[in-house]
N, C-alpha and C positions, 0 to 999 in steps of 0.2 A: 080377099087378096085378088080375086080373079077378076076385077071389074076393074083394076089400076089401069090394064092399055086402054081401056076404053074409055077413060076420064082424059088419058096424055092424048087420046087423037079425037076427041070432040071438039067440037068449035063453040057450043054456047057453053064453057063453062064459065065458072068464075074468073078464071087468069085471063079469057078471050074478053069478056068483060071488063075488067080493069084497064085493059089495053086499050079498049075504046074509049076511056073517058079519062084519061092520066090527066089531063089539062085542070082538071077540078081541085084536086087534093091542090096541085100547086098554086094554084088562086089563092085559096085560103091561107098558103104557107104564105102569099105576099102579099096578104091584108094582116095577119098575125104581126110581121116585120114592122106593116107599118105603124099600128098600133103601138107597138114596143119604141118605136122610133120619138114618135110622138110622147110618152108616158116619158120618158128620159130626156126629155128637153123641158117639160113640164118641171119633173124632180130635180133637174138642175135650177132652172127658175126658184123654184120654189127653198131651195137649199141656200141662195146665195139672200132672198130677202131675209131667210131663219139668220144667218149670220149677222145680215145688218141689223136687225132688231136686237139679237144680241150685244152686239158691238155698240151700238145706241145706248141700252140699256145699261151694261158696265160704264161708257163715258158718263152717263148722267150722275148714277151713283157714284163715280169718283171725283164727279166735277163739284155735289152738292157736299163731300166730304169738305173738299179744298176752299169752298167758303166758308163755310161755318168754321173750320181753324182760322182763316183770314180774320171773321168777327171775333175771335176768341181774342186771339192777337192784338187787333186794334181796339177793344173792351180795355185788354190788359194794361194798351198804354196810354190808354185815358185814366185807368184805373188809377195811376201814377202821379198824376198831375191832380186828381182829386186826392190823393194821400196828401200831394204838399199843400192844396188849399185846407184840407182839415189840419192841418199843423200849425198852417199861420191862425186857425180860425181858435184854435186850442192853446197859441202862445201870443201874451202881446208882446216880449220882447224876445225878437231871436236873430244872434249875429251871426257874422260869415263863415265862422267855424261850424256852428249849428247846425248851417244851413249847409255847409259841403257835408257833415256827418250824416245828417238826414237823406239826402239824395244820392249819395255816393252807392247805395245797391241797387237802387234802380236804374244808375250808370254803368254799373259794372255785369248785370244779366241781360239788360235787354240793347244790343245793338247798333238799333233803329231811333234810339234816342240821339238828337243833334246837339240839346242843351236844355235845360230844366232851370224856370229863371225865376225871381222875386221883383213885379212890376209895383211898387208903390203909388199910389196917389199923393201928387205933388203939389200944393197949390202955389200961386207967385208969392204969397207972403212968405210959404216956408222954405221957398228954394235956397236960397243965402244957407240957411241953417242945415238944408237937409246936404248941400254940398260940402259943407264942412266936415257932417258927422260922415261924409263918406270917404275924405281925407283921413279922417283921423283913424278909420277903421282898418287903413292898410291900402288906399289908393291914395296915393301923393296929389296925382295931377285927375283926381276926377272931377268931373263938371256935368250935368245935363247938356244934351249935344243933341245935332240933327244933322242930315246928312244935306249936302249942297248937290245942286244937278249935275256938277261936275264928280263927284262920289265923294269928295272932301269931307271929314267931320267939323264942324263946328258949332260952334254954343251957342245952344238952342235961343230962337225968337222968344220975347217976351209973350208968355199967353197966360189965363188963366188957370188952367190946371196943366201939369207931365206928369206922363208916365213913363219915368226913365225905365231900364233896366239897371236895378240895383245889384241885386243878388246872380249870378251865375253859375255854373256848372256844365262842363267842363269848361275852367278857364282858360287852360291851354290850347289856343287857336282862335280865341272868341274875344280877345281882351278890347279890342276896337267896337263892340256890341256892349259890353260895361257905360252906363250912363246915356245911351241912346233913348230918346223920347219916343215912344211909339206913334205919340197922339200927331208927332210930324209927319208919318206915311198916313196917305188918305186910306189906302187899301185896309191896313192895321187898324188904324182909328174907327172904321166903319165896323169892323169885327167887335172891335172892343168896346163901341159904343151899344152894339148888339147885346152882347154879354151882360153890359152893366143896365141895360134895362129888363131883360129878362128874369137875370139873376142865374141863368143857367151857364154851365159850359156851351161856348161855340166855338168853331173851327174857319181858319181861314181859305180862301181857295187854295190853288196848287199856288207855290211860290217858286224860285229860285237860289237854292242857298248858298250865300257866300261861300262858306266855306268849303263846299261840296266838289271835289275835284270831275267827277262823273257826269252823267248829263240825268240821273234822279232828280226828282222833283219831292218837295217837301210840304210841310203844311206847320200851321200854330194854333194850338188849342188854348184859350184865353176860359179863365174859372174864377166870376169874383169871389172877394173876399169882403165880405160884409163885419161890421161889428156896430153894437148898440150907439146912436146917437148919445151924446153926455146931454143935452138937451133934453131929451123927453124920451124914457122908456120903452116906448113903442113902435119907435121908428127906427129903420137900421142905417148904418153910414158908410158906404163902399172904403172900404180900405185899401184895395191896392186888389192886384190879378196875380194868381199862379200860371204860370206861363209855360207851355211842353212845346217846344221843334222837334218836330219826329222826320226821318226821311220816308217818304213811302214804299220806296221800292226794298228798303232793309226789311222795312214791316213786311210787305206781303213773300218777298224771299225767307225768311225767317217762319212764317206761318206753315209754308209746305215745305221745309228743306228736310225733313225726315220722314217725309212719305218717300214711297216707292219712285223713282221717275218715268210715269206713265206715257209723259210725250202730252200732255196736256199742256195748253197755253191759257192764260190766264191776262185778261186784260183788266186794268182798274181804270172807273172814271167818275166826273166828279158829274152827276146833272142838273148841281147848281149854280154851275157855273157855266159862263157864255162858250156856245159850241167851239170856237177855238182853242179855249182853254181846257175840255172838258178829259183829258185825256191826263191821265196821275201816273200808270206805272205799267209792266207787262212783264210777264215770267213764263218764260226765263229771258233775262236781259237781251239777250242776240236772237229777237223776235224780229217779223216781216215790220217792212212800213203799214201793211194793213191791218196792225195789229192798233194802231191808234186812231180807226175808223169805226164807230162804235156801230155805224149803218152799217157798215161790209160786214162787219162780224155778226149782227143780227140776221143777216140776209144768209147766212150758209145754212148748208140741210142738217148738218148736225151743231148744234148749239147750245148752251145752259146762262141764262140769264138771271141775276137776283137783285133788288137793292135793298138797302138798306141804309138806316141812319146814323151818322157820325157827326155826332157836338151841332147840331142844328143843321147838317147839309147831308144832300139825298149822295150817296154813292151807289155806284153799279157794278156787279162783276160780270165780265161775259168771258167762259171759257170756251176754248173750242179745240179740236183735236188736231194735232200736228198729222203729217203725210207719215211719218213713222210711225204712230201708234194706228192710225187708219191699216196702214201695212200689215201690223202684226196681228190686227185683227183679223185680216184675211187666212183663210186656208184654204186647206188642197181639200176641201169637203165638198164643195158643190162641183169640182170636175173628179172627184173621186166616185161622186155621186152616178153624174153623168157617165162616168169610163165604165163602173161597173154596171150600169143600166142598159150601156151599150154592150156588154160584155154579153150581158144574158139575154140580151132580144140576139144577139146573133148566134150566142148557143142553142139557144132554142129553135133558132132557126134550122139551124144545122142540126139540131136533134130529131128534128122533124121533117128534114130534108133525106138523112140517114135513115129514119124510120121507114118512108114512103120506097126508100129502097131495098132495105131490108123485106118489107112485105112481098117485093116481087120477088125477091131470092125465095122467101118462106115457103111460097107455092111450090116452088120447084123442090125444097125442101121437103116438102111433103109425101112429093111421090117416093122418094127416096126412102122417107121413112115407112111408108105402107109395106114396102119392100122389104123392110128390116123387120116390121113387127113379128114375126114367126121366130125368127132366132133369136129375137128378145124374150118371147115369153121362155124360150128353153133358159135362157139365161138367170130370168128371173128365176123358175124351178131349182137351180143351182142356188142361187142368191139367198132363194127362203129357207133352204136347210142351211145354209149358213149364219141365217141371220136368225135361228133357233137358237144355234150354238152360242150367238152374241149375246140372247136373254138371258139365257144361264148364266153367262160371266157377269152379266149387269146385276144379273140378282145379287152377286157374291160381292163386286162392286157397290152397290147400295148399303150391303149390311158393313161393311168397311168404311163407307163414307159416316155412315149415322154414328158408328164407335169414335170416327177421329171428329167427327161434330161435335161431339158430346164432351171429348177431352178440349177442344177448343174452347167451349165456353167457360171452361173450368179453367182455363188460362185466364182467362180475359175477365173475370168474374176475380181472381186474385190480384190480376193486376188493378182493376179500381180498386179494390180494398186498399191496395197497396200507396195509389195517389190522393187517398181522401181528406189527408193531411194537408197535401199542400193545396188542393183544392182549398178547402177550409180558408187555407193562409191566403190565397189569391184571394177569395172573394171578401175577407175580413179585411184587405187594403183598399180594395175597390171600394167598399161601402163607408169605408171612413172616411176618404179625400170628400168625397162628396154632402156626406153628414155634415164635417167639418164648417163647408161652403155654407151649408144651409143654417147650422147655428149662429154662426158668426153673422150671418144677413139677418136671420132674424134679433139679435142682441142690437145691433145696428140701425132694424125698421123701429124696436122698441125707443131706443134714444129719438129717432125722427118723429114718433109721435108727439114723445115730450115737444120736441120744440116747436110741432104744429099745434100743441095746444097752449103753449105759450103766445104763438102768432097771432092764436084767436080772440087771449085776451088782452092783447094789442090793439086789435078790431072791434073788441066789444068796448075799449076805453074810447078809441077816435070816434066812436057810434055815437058815446055820449055828448061828446062835444058837436056831432054834427046835428044831433036832434036839436040841439038851441040854437042853429043857424037860420035864417028866416029862408035863406036862398031856396025856392019850391024846387028847384032840378036836383039840388044835391039829397034833399027828401024823396023825393021821387026813385033817385038812384038805393037810397038806402032800403026802401021798402022793396026793391025788388032787391037787394044782397038777404032781406028777412025772405022772401019769397023761395028765391033758390034754398036757404038753408031748410024750410019747412019742408019743400019738394026732394032734396037729396037726405031728409033725415040725421042731419047733422047732430042732432042731439043722442040720438040712439047710437050714429056710428062710431062717434069718438070713444065712449064708453066701452063699446062692441069690440073694438080694436083688442082692449087689453086679453080678454077673453081669447081672441082669436090667436093672440101671439101667444098666450100661454099654454093653449093646448097643439100649435104646431111647436114651440119647445120641448114640453111632456115628451110628445110624439119622434122629436128629435132623441131624442134622450133614450127612449125604449129602443131606438136601430143602434144607438154608441153601446148599448149592454149588450144587445147582438152580437156587434162586433167584438166586445167582451168577450164571449163566451168562446166564439169563433178562434179569438186569440187564444186561449187557454185550450182548447181542444188541438190547436195544430201546433203549439207555442212557440207563436211568432211574437212573442211578447219580452223575447229574452234580450237584452241588450246591457251596454255598458252603465257601471255609475253614473249616476247624477245628482249634482248637488243643488238641493229641494227644499222648501219650507213643508215640513211633514201637515203643518196645520192645513196648509192651503192645496197643497200637493198629492197628499194623503188621506189627509182623515177626512176633508170635505169632499172631495172625488169620491170615496167609499160613501159615503152618507147620498149622495147624489146617485149614486146605483141602486140604492138599496131603500129609499125612504120608502119609496111606492108599499112594500113587505114590511113598512115601519109605521105609515100614519094612521091606517085604520086600528092598530091596537095598543101603541104606546105613545106616549108624551115624549119628547127628547129634551135630553139639559146639556148643553154644552158649556163646557170653562175651558178655553183655549186661551193659554199664557204665552208670550210672543218666545220663540223657538230660534236657536242660531242654525244658519241651513247645515242639511247632515246630508252626505255624500252616502245615495243607498239606486236599490233597484226600487223604484216608486210604485211601480205596477206589481210588486211584490206586497211590498207594505200593503198597499191598499187591498189585494186580495186576505190579507191576515185581517185589516178593520172590519172589511164585510164580513168574513167569519164570524168573527165575535161577535157583529150585530144580529147577524142573523140567527147562531145561536141565541142570542140573551133572547129577540123575538120570539122563539118558538118555546123557550121557558115562561113564557108569561101566558095563562090562561083568556083572560078577558080584556083587561085595562090594565097597564102599568108604566112605569117609567124607565127610560134608559138614560144612563148619564154618559159622558165622555170628558174624558180631563186629560191636558196635554200641558208640562212643565219641565222646566231645566232643575234638574237637583243637582249640584257642581258637575263631575264631570259624566253626568248622563241625562239623557231624556226619557222621561216617565210619561207612558200613557197606559191612562185605562178606560176600561170599557167595563159597567155597570149594570145590574138589573135587578128587580125586586122582584123577580119572579119567587118559582117553586124550590131554586136552588136544588142542591148537588148531594147526594148522600155521600159520607163520607168515606165507606166501603170502594166507593166509585171513584174518590178521586186520582188513586196509587193508578187508575188505569186509563184517566181519561185521554190521556195522550197517547198513549195504544193504538196504533193501527186497526182499522175498520170495529173500535169499539166505539158501542154506540148509547144512549139511554133511551133515543126515539124508537116510536114504533116504528114496523115494517114499512118500506118503502117512502120513508120521511128522513133517511139519512145512510150515508153510509161509510161513516167512522174515520171519513180521510181528513177532515176540515180540519181537526184542531192539530192532527198529527202533522199534516203539511204545512200549518202553522207554524208549529215549534222548531220546523227544519228551516223557514226562512228566517224567522227574528235568527236562529242559532247562527245563518251562515250571515248576518247582520254582526256576529259577535254580541248579542244580546239574549237576554232570557223571558220567557214567557212562563210565569206563574197566575195560579188561580187559588181563592179564597171564597168558601160558599159554605151557607147554611140552611138546611132545610126550611121551606118556608118563607124567609127572609131575603134570598135573592145571592147572585153572586157577581166577582168582581174577579175580571182578566187583568193582570199589570204586564207591560211590556216596559220592558229595559236597555235602553241602545248607550251603549258607550262613546262618547264624545270623541274619543283618541280615532275614529274613523274619519272627523269631519275635517277639511280641508282647510 
């Protein structure tokens, strides 16, 4: 305390040294502020790059989804032409009414179809008879026609073969196309001949549909239909063509119509066509002029392009984001990061500056504190006495706190016990839903496995024909298939799938058993009555749940006769059957047989569960349905199963009776009145 005046007056004190070097702390403050600004800018650029990458990733995923849907929509449209071709291959004589009835469902559900047509091959020798048949079939003015350069329809010129439009749906609006010879059009004839030579479905380049009031393009799909030639059984003769006329814009719109409008532009091109005719359609229809330029679209920094084959032609889809999509992808994140970063930088700089000021002020405060030390020591003595009193009071508070905490734990424990039932019900519900999904999927997978085996059988039959071929390339391909089978160990995988599926289904059934136990505990199975088949929904269900407990010591004999629908609580009746089956199993010491029989007896349904076990003493039969009565050993039964079962049967208006003889077996009989049925 006596040195304080000397410290205030000295020139070599820390305070005087700090005053002589104040510029160094402020220089460090400037460096920290500069570093913070650089970090803020870098964080802003990084956030912008991450946002751009995220937007591009989302766009690519959405664009791929749209291309997949477009391919599926095109395949579905082409499949309708294939169906029409199959219809003609399966039938020799098809009239106009039958044609209309067959194609009408396709026209109803697919708005992209302009028309479905049947184009027969007519030779010049059979032309007159063909035209006569057409007039007699309901078209009085029918004849084979062609279009003049001026656009008028005239009688077709004489040529060796004609391919007229004979059947066409819808007819309304397309009347002028009936009888038109497709061989008279050079563009259609080229595609027609390609399909004829290859035997495959072929599509034309884009065409302008006469009936189309908008600007969208269309295309034709030819599917040749062959039949066995009359002169030889080994050759095929062209019968005609199944023809589909489609609107490209409607196909594109239909494929993405039920997706969220994410602002993605889709342009469709035909790479097999000349450059000036490659553009097919754009979605949305009100696109910019650049949507028809595939080169411009491919140069965009964010785009997705994919090619696929459509009936012999190479189509390509190019997707680009709209300005609205890009705007929605932008956020305030980068600017927010920059603002926060700058705010932290300036806050830190201000904080350091204030600290520098406080250091200088602190030196002055230190002097004052030294003078106050003595008075504070005296005050500390006073407070020590008060602190001792506080310690004594604190001890009493701790004792009260321990007692209060003990009471609180008891209340929490009681509350937990009260919510166990509700928790069990929730767990049972949450487990039951995914277990149902897994069980359904495993059953479907087992069906799929049978389908795969049938496919491999067909492949094996095909391999026998390939072995008879003299083509070395085909044989080499077959050898490669055999190598792949050996490498993948196909002979082991297919049989092993049965074991895997069986184990998985058994495991799922065990989970369902746990769910049923939880439901029984929490009583969540109480519901309204249902009209069910007792054989399938009650007896078979109970057998599935307890079979794992029966199969090791019992053989099961079932005789389930057809029963009328019965209105009941199926879960409760299943519990009764399970109790009876479990008791029957317990009555068998080593190996035995359990039989279950169901039948209708006039106004009642009778269900019997019998065993050839040890039987029940006559003295015990009168007490058998009393609560807590049991003949089992300690720890093996509660004595409530049969009492509960009898209560459930009486609840349904029925009776549960028992007959038994020692060392011969026991038989429980359930009689349920049909008066409760609907």
